[in-house]
C-alpha positions as CSV (number, residue, x, y, z in Angstrom):
1,M,0.0,0.2,-0.1
2,N,3.1,2.5,0.8
3,S,4.7,1.6,-2.5
4,R,1.0,2.5,-4.4
5,L,0.9,5.6,-2.2
6,K,4.6,6.8,-3.0
7,I,3.9,6.1,-6.9
8,F,0.6,8.3,-6.9
9,V,2.7,11.0,-5.0
10,I,5.5,10.9,-7.4
11,F,2.8,11.1,-10.4
12,F,0.9,14.0,-9.0
13,L,4.2,16.1,-8.3
14,F,4.9,15.2,-12.0
15,I,1.8,16.5,-13.4
16,A,1.6,19.4,-11.2
17,G,5.3,20.3,-12.2
18,T,4.2,20.0,-15.7
19,K,1.1,22.2,-15.3
20,S,3.0,24.8,-13.5
21,Y,5.8,24.9,-16.3
22,A,2.7,25.1,-19.2
23,Q,1.4,27.9,-17.2
24,G,4.5,30.0,-17.2
25,K,4.5,33.4,-19.4
26,L,5.7,32.8,-22.9
27,N,8.4,35.3,-23.9
28,L,9.7,36.1,-27.3
29,E,12.1,33.0,-27.6
30,A,9.4,30.5,-26.5
31,L,7.0,31.8,-28.9
32,I,9.5,31.6,-31.8
33,S,10.4,28.0,-30.7
34,L,6.7,27.0,-30.8
35,A,6.2,28.9,-34.1
36,V,9.1,27.0,-35.8
37,K,8.5,23.8,-34.2
38,Q,4.7,23.4,-35.7
39,D,5.4,25.3,-39.0
40,F,4.5,22.8,-42.2
41,S,7.0,24.6,-44.3
42,V,9.8,23.8,-42.0
43,Q,8.8,20.0,-41.9
44,L,8.4,20.1,-45.8
45,I,12.1,21.6,-46.1
46,E,13.4,18.9,-43.4
47,Q,11.8,16.3,-45.6
48,E,13.4,17.7,-48.7
49,L,16.9,17.7,-47.0
50,K,16.2,13.9,-46.1
51,K,15.5,13.4,-49.8
52,A,18.6,15.1,-50.9
53,Q,20.6,13.0,-48.4
54,I,19.2,9.9,-49.6
55,E,20.0,10.9,-53.1
56,Q,23.7,11.4,-52.3
57,R,23.5,7.9,-50.6
58,I,22.1,6.3,-53.8
59,T,24.8,7.9,-55.8
60,K,27.5,6.7,-53.6
61,A,25.9,3.0,-53.8
62,S,26.2,3.1,-57.8
63,I,30.1,2.6,-57.3
64,L,29.1,-1.0,-56.1
65,P,28.4,-4.0,-58.2
66,T,25.1,-5.2,-59.2
67,V,24.0,-8.7,-58.9
68,S,20.8,-10.0,-60.7
69,F,19.2,-13.6,-61.0
70,N,17.2,-14.2,-63.7
71,N,15.2,-17.7,-64.8
72,W,13.4,-18.4,-68.0
73,N,11.0,-21.4,-68.7
74,G,9.4,-22.6,-71.9
75,Y,6.9,-25.2,-72.9
76,Y,7.1,-26.7,-76.3
77,D,4.2,-28.7,-77.5
78,G,3.7,-30.1,-81.0
79,R,4.6,-32.7,-83.7
80,Y,8.1,-33.5,-85.2
81,Y,9.2,-35.3,-88.2
82,D,11.6,-38.2,-87.9
83,P,13.5,-38.8,-91.2
84,L,14.8,-42.1,-90.1
85,K,11.4,-43.6,-89.1
86,N,9.3,-41.6,-91.7
87,D,6.8,-40.8,-89.5
88,F,5.2,-37.7,-87.2
89,F,5.8,-37.9,-83.4
90,Y,4.1,-35.8,-80.4
91,N,6.9,-34.8,-78.1
92,P,5.9,-32.2,-75.6
93,T,9.1,-30.5,-73.9
94,M,9.7,-28.4,-70.7
95,V,13.0,-26.6,-71.0
96,G,14.5,-23.9,-68.6
97,N,17.4,-21.4,-68.2
98,M,18.6,-19.4,-65.2
99,G,21.8,-17.7,-64.2
100,L,23.6,-14.8,-61.9
101,T,24.9,-11.9,-63.5
102,S,27.1,-9.3,-61.8
103,T,27.8,-5.9,-63.4
104,W,30.2,-3.1,-62.3
105,G,30.8,0.2,-63.8
106,I,34.3,0.9,-63.9
107,Y,34.0,4.1,-65.3
108,N,31.5,6.4,-66.5
109,G,33.3,9.6,-67.8
110,G,33.3,11.1,-64.3
111,Y,29.7,10.9,-64.1
112,R,29.5,9.8,-60.7
113,N,31.9,12.1,-59.0
114,T,30.2,15.2,-60.7
115,K,27.0,13.7,-59.3
116,L,28.3,13.6,-55.8
117,S,29.4,17.3,-55.9
118,I,25.8,18.0,-56.9
119,D,24.4,16.2,-54.4
120,R,26.6,17.8,-51.5
121,I,25.5,21.2,-52.7
122,S,21.8,20.2,-52.9
123,I,22.1,19.0,-49.1
124,T,24.0,22.3,-48.1
125,I,21.3,24.3,-49.9
126,Q,18.6,22.8,-48.1
127,Y,20.4,23.3,-44.8
128,L,20.3,27.1,-45.6
129,N,16.8,27.2,-46.7
130,L,15.8,25.7,-43.7
131,E,17.6,28.4,-41.5
132,K,16.2,31.1,-43.7
133,K,12.7,29.8,-43.3
134,K,13.1,29.8,-39.3
135,R,14.3,33.2,-39.6
136,E,11.3,34.5,-41.4
137,I,8.9,32.6,-39.1
138,S,11.2,34.3,-36.4
139,R,10.5,37.7,-37.8
140,E,6.6,37.3,-38.3
141,V,6.6,36.3,-34.4
142,I,8.7,39.3,-33.5
143,N,6.4,41.8,-35.2
144,L,3.2,40.1,-34.0
145,Y,4.7,39.9,-30.5
146,S,5.7,43.8,-30.4
147,A,2.3,44.4,-31.8
148,I,0.3,42.8,-29.2
149,V,2.2,44.1,-26.2
150,L,2.2,47.7,-27.6
151,E,-1.6,47.5,-28.3
152,N,-1.9,46.1,-24.5
153,N,0.1,49.1,-23.2
154,L,-1.9,51.6,-25.4
155,I,-5.3,50.3,-24.2
156,N,-4.1,50.9,-20.6
157,I,-2.9,54.5,-21.3
158,Y,-6.1,55.2,-23.1
159,Q,-7.9,54.0,-20.0
160,K,-6.0,56.8,-18.0
161,K,-7.5,59.2,-20.7
162,I,-10.9,57.9,-20.5
163,D,-10.7,58.1,-16.7
164,L,-9.2,61.7,-16.8
165,Y,-12.3,62.9,-19.0
166,A,-14.8,60.9,-17.2
167,A,-13.9,62.9,-14.1
168,E,-13.6,66.2,-16.2
169,T,-17.2,65.3,-17.6
170,A,-18.5,65.3,-13.9
171,R,-16.8,68.5,-12.9
172,I,-18.1,70.4,-16.2
173,K,-21.7,69.1,-15.7
174,E,-21.6,70.7,-12.4
175,L,-20.2,73.9,-13.6
176,Y,-22.8,73.8,-16.6
177,L,-25.6,73.5,-13.6
178,L,-24.0,76.7,-11.8
179,E,-23.9,78.4,-15.5
180,K,-20.2,78.8,-15.2
181,V,-19.6,77.1,-18.5
182,T,-21.4,76.9,-21.7
183,A,-22.9,73.6,-23.4
184,V,-19.8,74.0,-26.0
185,D,-17.5,73.3,-23.1
186,T,-19.7,70.3,-22.0
187,S,-19.7,68.7,-25.5
188,V,-16.1,69.0,-26.1
189,V,-15.1,67.3,-23.0
190,A,-17.7,64.6,-23.7
191,L,-16.4,64.2,-27.4
192,T,-12.8,64.0,-26.1
193,R,-13.8,61.0,-24.0
194,I,-15.7,59.4,-26.6
195,D,-13.0,59.7,-29.1
196,A,-10.6,57.9,-26.6
197,E,-13.2,55.0,-26.0
198,D,-13.3,54.7,-29.7
199,K,-9.6,54.4,-30.3
200,Q,-9.4,52.1,-27.1
201,L,-12.1,49.8,-28.8
202,Q,-10.2,49.7,-32.1
203,L,-6.9,48.9,-30.2
204,K,-8.9,46.0,-28.4
205,Y,-10.1,44.6,-31.8
206,K,-6.6,44.7,-33.3
207,L,-5.1,43.3,-30.2
208,E,-7.6,40.0,-30.3
209,L,-6.8,39.8,-34.2
210,D,-2.9,39.7,-33.4
211,L,-3.4,37.4,-30.5
212,H,-5.4,35.3,-32.6
213,Q,-2.9,35.2,-35.5
214,L,-0.1,34.4,-33.0
215,G,-2.0,31.6,-31.9
216,L,-2.5,30.3,-35.2
217,L,1.3,30.8,-35.9
218,T,2.3,28.7,-32.7
219,N,-0.7,26.3,-32.8
220,E,-1.5,27.3,-29.3
221,S,-4.8,28.8,-27.8
222,L,-3.2,31.9,-26.3
223,V,-5.1,34.6,-24.2
224,L,-3.2,37.9,-23.2
225,S,-2.1,36.4,-19.9
226,D,0.0,33.9,-21.4
227,I,2.4,36.2,-23.0
228,E,5.1,38.0,-21.3
229,S,3.7,41.7,-21.4
230,N,7.1,43.6,-20.2
231,P,9.7,42.7,-22.7
232,E,12.2,45.1,-20.8
233,F,15.6,45.5,-22.3
234,S,18.5,48.2,-21.7
235,F,18.8,50.5,-24.5
236,D,20.5,53.3,-22.4
237,Q,24.1,52.1,-23.3
238,F,23.0,51.1,-26.9
239,N,25.9,52.1,-29.3
240,L,25.3,51.4,-32.9
241,N,29.2,51.6,-33.6
242,E,29.7,48.6,-31.3
243,S,31.5,46.0,-33.1
244,K,28.6,43.5,-32.9
245,Y,26.5,46.0,-34.8
246,S,29.3,46.6,-37.4
247,L,30.4,43.1,-38.0
248,Y,29.0,43.4,-41.6
249,D,30.0,47.2,-42.7
250,D,32.6,45.2,-44.9
251,T,30.8,44.3,-48.0
252,T,32.8,41.1,-48.6
253,A,32.0,39.9,-45.0
254,L,28.4,41.0,-45.5
255,K,28.0,38.6,-48.7
256,N,29.8,35.8,-47.0
257,S,27.8,35.5,-44.1
258,S,24.2,36.0,-46.1
259,I,22.1,33.1,-46.4
260,S,20.8,34.2,-49.6
261,Y,24.1,35.3,-51.2
262,K,25.5,31.8,-50.1
263,I,22.7,30.0,-51.8
264,K,23.1,31.9,-55.0
265,S,26.8,31.2,-54.9
266,L,26.2,27.6,-54.4
267,E,23.6,27.7,-57.3
268,I,26.6,29.1,-59.5
269,E,28.7,26.0,-58.4
270,K,25.7,23.5,-58.9
271,A,25.2,24.9,-62.3
272,H,28.7,24.6,-63.4
273,Y,28.7,20.7,-62.4
274,S,25.5,20.2,-64.0
275,T,27.5,21.4,-67.4
276,D,30.0,18.8,-66.3
277,L,27.5,16.3,-65.7
278,Q,26.1,16.9,-69.5
279,K,29.9,16.5,-70.6
280,S,30.2,13.3,-69.0
281,Q,27.6,11.6,-71.1
282,F,29.7,12.2,-74.0
283,K,33.0,10.6,-72.5
284,P,33.9,6.9,-72.8
285,S,32.5,4.4,-70.3
286,V,33.9,1.1,-69.2
287,K,31.3,-1.7,-67.7
288,F,32.4,-5.3,-66.8
289,E,30.0,-8.0,-66.5
290,A,30.4,-11.8,-65.2
291,G,27.7,-14.4,-65.1
292,V,27.2,-18.2,-64.7
293,N,24.3,-19.7,-66.3
294,T,22.8,-23.2,-66.8
295,G,19.8,-24.9,-68.2
296,Y,17.5,-28.2,-68.4
297,S,15.2,-30.0,-70.7
298,S,12.7,-32.6,-69.9
299,N,10.5,-34.7,-72.3
300,L,6.9,-34.6,-70.9
301,R,5.5,-37.4,-73.0
302,H,8.3,-40.1,-72.6
303,E,9.4,-40.2,-69.1
304,T,12.1,-42.8,-69.9
305,A,13.9,-40.4,-72.0
306,N,14.3,-38.3,-68.6
307,M,16.6,-41.3,-67.4
308,N,20.0,-42.4,-67.8
309,S,20.8,-46.4,-68.3
310,E,20.7,-46.9,-64.7
311,G,17.0,-45.6,-64.5
312,K,18.0,-42.3,-62.6
313,Y,16.6,-38.7,-63.5
314,V,19.3,-36.6,-65.4
315,F,17.5,-33.5,-64.5
316,F,19.8,-32.3,-61.8
317,K,22.6,-33.7,-63.9
318,Q,21.7,-31.4,-66.6
319,F,22.3,-28.1,-64.4
320,E,25.9,-29.2,-64.0
321,S,26.6,-30.3,-67.4
322,N,25.0,-27.3,-69.2
323,R,26.6,-24.7,-66.7
324,Y,28.3,-22.0,-68.6
325,N,30.4,-18.9,-67.3
326,S,30.7,-15.7,-69.2
327,T,32.8,-12.6,-68.5
328,S,32.8,-9.2,-70.8
329,L,34.5,-5.9,-70.7
330,N,31.9,-3.4,-72.4
331,I,33.3,-0.2,-73.8
332,Y,31.2,2.4,-75.0
333,I,32.4,5.4,-77.0
334,P,30.0,8.0,-78.2
335,V,30.8,9.4,-81.6
336,F,27.6,12.0,-82.0
337,D,24.9,13.1,-80.0
338,R,23.4,16.5,-81.0
339,R,20.8,16.4,-78.2
340,N,23.8,16.2,-75.4
341,K,25.5,19.3,-76.8
342,L,22.3,21.4,-76.7
343,L,21.8,20.2,-73.1
344,E,25.3,21.1,-72.4
345,R,24.8,24.5,-73.7
346,Q,21.4,24.9,-71.8
347,S,23.6,24.1,-68.7
348,R,25.7,27.0,-69.5
349,V,22.8,29.5,-69.6
350,G,21.6,28.6,-66.3
351,E,25.2,29.0,-64.9
352,N,25.1,32.5,-66.3
353,M,21.7,33.2,-64.9
354,A,23.0,32.2,-61.4
355,K,25.8,34.4,-61.7
356,I,23.6,37.4,-62.4
357,E,21.2,36.6,-59.6
358,E,24.1,36.4,-57.4
359,A,25.2,39.9,-58.4
360,Q,21.8,41.0,-57.9
361,T,21.3,39.2,-54.5
362,G,24.8,41.0,-53.4
363,R,23.3,44.4,-54.1
364,K,20.0,43.9,-52.5
365,I,21.5,42.6,-49.1
366,F,23.9,45.6,-49.3
367,I,20.9,48.2,-49.6
368,K,18.8,46.3,-47.0
369,Y,21.8,46.2,-44.4
370,S,22.4,49.8,-44.8
371,L,18.8,51.0,-44.6
372,A,18.2,48.3,-41.5
373,K,21.3,50.1,-39.7
374,K,20.2,53.5,-40.4
375,E,16.7,52.9,-39.4
376,L,18.0,51.5,-36.2
377,G,19.9,54.6,-35.4
378,V,16.9,56.7,-36.3
379,K,14.5,54.9,-34.1
380,Y,17.1,54.9,-31.2
381,K,17.1,58.7,-31.5
382,K,13.3,59.1,-31.5
383,L,12.9,56.8,-28.5
384,K,15.5,58.8,-26.7
385,I,13.7,62.0,-27.5
386,S,10.3,60.6,-26.4
387,Q,11.7,59.6,-23.1
388,V,13.2,62.9,-22.5
389,Q,9.8,64.5,-23.3
390,V,8.1,62.2,-20.9
391,A,10.4,63.1,-18.2
392,E,10.0,66.8,-18.8
393,I,6.3,66.7,-18.8
394,N,6.3,64.9,-15.5
395,K,8.4,67.7,-14.3
396,L,6.0,70.1,-15.7
397,L,2.9,68.2,-14.2
398,V,4.3,68.3,-10.7
399,N,4.9,72.0,-11.0
400,Y,1.3,72.6,-12.1
401,K,-0.1,70.4,-9.4
402,E,1.8,72.6,-6.8
403,R,0.4,75.9,-8.5
404,F,-3.0,74.6,-8.8
405,A,-2.9,73.7,-5.1
406,L,-1.8,77.3,-4.5
407,G,-4.7,78.4,-6.4
408,R,-2.4,80.0,-9.1
409,L,-3.4,77.7,-12.0
410,R,-6.5,76.9,-13.6
411,V,-8.3,73.7,-13.8
412,N,-8.2,73.5,-17.7
413,D,-4.4,74.3,-17.5
414,L,-3.8,71.1,-15.3
415,L,-6.1,69.1,-17.5
416,M,-4.0,70.0,-20.6
417,A,-0.9,68.9,-18.7
418,K,-2.3,65.6,-17.8
419,E,-3.4,65.2,-21.3
420,K,0.1,66.1,-22.6
421,L,1.8,63.6,-20.1
422,I,-0.7,60.9,-21.6
423,E,0.1,61.7,-25.3
424,G,3.9,61.5,-24.5
425,E,3.5,57.9,-22.7
426,M,1.8,56.9,-26.0
427,N,4.4,58.5,-28.0
428,Y,7.1,56.7,-25.8
429,N,5.4,53.3,-26.2
430,N,5.0,53.7,-29.9
431,N,8.8,54.6,-30.3
432,Y,9.9,51.8,-27.3
433,F,8.2,49.0,-29.4
434,D,9.2,50.4,-32.8
435,F,12.7,50.4,-31.8
436,Y,12.5,47.0,-29.9
437,K,11.0,45.4,-33.2
438,A,13.9,47.1,-35.1
439,L,16.6,45.9,-32.9
440,K,15.2,42.2,-32.6
441,N,15.3,42.0,-36.4
442,F,18.5,43.7,-36.6
443,E,19.9,41.1,-34.1
444,L,18.2,38.3,-35.9
445,D,19.6,39.4,-39.2
446,Y,23.2,41.1,-38.6
447,T,24.4,39.7,-35.6
448,S,24.9,36.4,-36.3
449,N,24.3,34.6,-39.7
450,L,22.3,36.8,-42.1
451,T,19.2,36.0,-44.0
452,Y,17.6,38.1,-47.2
């Protein structure tokens, strides 16, 4: 009974631990991991990679000899003429032939080695495609995650504005009853509150849509409480001139690290080998064959014809006496094949196209990198400016509250300062997550391997 109780307790603790882990907040890295894990495109590329690896093994296996077994049986039924007896005889006969043959391709014009080079490149390209797809998914998750957290923050800030103007609406109504303000003043305050409520509602709809899209991407039923809502990062010491943000200022380093550029370079190499592959079809090839064969014959009408003088069947004896060996060395020398020459020319055109695409990709990744780095610097400056603005407005609001308490400031001026602070917080949050998104995408692309 005690042992059963122990097993139950261990099982309960395990389940509890699993649930507590599952209920933890999902940060950006966890969301990316979930999205990559369940994405069908990633799974398809992984299958393409396995297919390329098997193709390489098939090419390697072609160097080994092949062994085949053949068997043939025939039945002859009919009459034949015996000139010695001057008569026709009916003599159904069963005949058979079987053998074992081995073939070894000694040389095939360099086709096998060239094909192995193509297979190797294909495998590398699939690895790069897999990494590229994972980064595309990561970028999509970064954008959705940033949008969700920003929208949630803006909804809370708009709630501050709604509460502020709800209180102001009550105060204005009292003043209106005392005939100290006009109906126009009452309408302006009410419209401002309604406008804030409308914008907050639009943000809630947008948040719901983005959260649903992120759930589809990660194959999880996500609610807002599942996601880490404060992706804090230190940007005060951010310096775009640090070495990790300048790894690829050199064009050569940028090209050598770009996944897309690597793929294009490999496609040039692959096209070159494809041309060589076509050339190998027009080179001599050597094949060696060896075999052992045997056969038998059986008279179906006259059983005694299948026996020797001792009355024993000669069926199995025939296999030994009819056995023969064969060896051959086949040399194939192509003389003329117009189609092969055209295919070679077509491969050269493909090689030239791959070179043009490589140059085009090199130009594109340089422009993309240059713009991304410039954009990151501009967004950082905007973030710092909005941070200073919020700090200054906070100081101004403290001053306004002190003056209002002393009766030196009107209520409308204090209200305007509070609204300016809310607008400043909105602007800061927009710039914060705009920079956060740009920084994460830049780090994804340019602080390790690149992707285009």
